[in-house]
C-alpha positions, 0 to 999 in steps of 0.5 A: 259573052258567046251567043248561046250564053246571051240567049239563056239570060234573056229568057231567064230574066223574064220568067223571073219577073213573071214569077215574082208577079204572081207571087205579089198577086197571090197576096191578100191586100185586106190582111196586109193593111190590118196587119199594118194597122195593127202594128201602127195603132196602140191599144187602148185600154178602156177607162171606167166611167167617171163616178158622179160627184158627191154633192157639196154639203150645206153650209149650215153653221150660220143658221144652227150657231143662231140663237133666238130669244124674247124679252117679255115683262112680268108685273108682279103687285104692281112691280115690273119686272124683266125676263128673257124667254128661250128658244125651245117649242114650248116657251114659243107656245108659252109666247103665243098665249101673252098677254096673261093676268094669273093668279098665283099660290105658293108650292113647297115654298119653292115656287109660285104656280099658276094654271094656264089657259091651255097645256104647251107642247113638250116638243123636243123637250128633255124628260126632266130639268132642275130649276134654279131660283129665277126660272119660269117653268112649265109642268107638263104633268099638270099644265101649269107655269111655276116661277122659282124663288128658291132652287128646285133642288132636284132635277123634276121629270116633266119640268121645262125650264122657259126662261129667267127672270133677271138677277135681283128681281127674284125675292118679288116672286116669293110674295107674289099673289097676282101677276101679268106677263107681256112681250116686252117692247123690242120683242125678239132679240137675235144674236146674229154675225157680226158684219165685217167693217168696211176698210176707210180709204 
């Protein structure tokens, strides 16, 4: 290579290197790192806060299906008759009065009636009921006890059925003059879920 050309090449190489160094120093390092970071990091979609879990419903089927009744005994002119009270609030109030001895009188040749010591609660009771032969009932407007020896025949406003006399003993009510009512031995009777038998090994 001629000496003149070699000199020109020798001068051009340092100048090119210097220009590249200046260009590199002029770039903003923060913008370069930010752009590279944004390119490498994927965009995250904001997630909605989790909704609170709904409270689980309480299992009340066992308690609502359980039925409670009370056995009572009526002594009618010296003869004992069994009966059962239902689980209404009015029937529970009547049971709290026991034992009772009452004088009976006839009403409409359908029922025997007697005054109670005080009025009973009618909370939750239906507005009217139709009594059947053998029913023990409370007539709220008068506050008295009614023992039906014949069907009432129609729905009676203010009448609340308390329980029922054992079938076969209803006819004794027709001529009863005095009655004693008390809780029978054994008290309350509950219909509870039957327990599962354990398997035999």
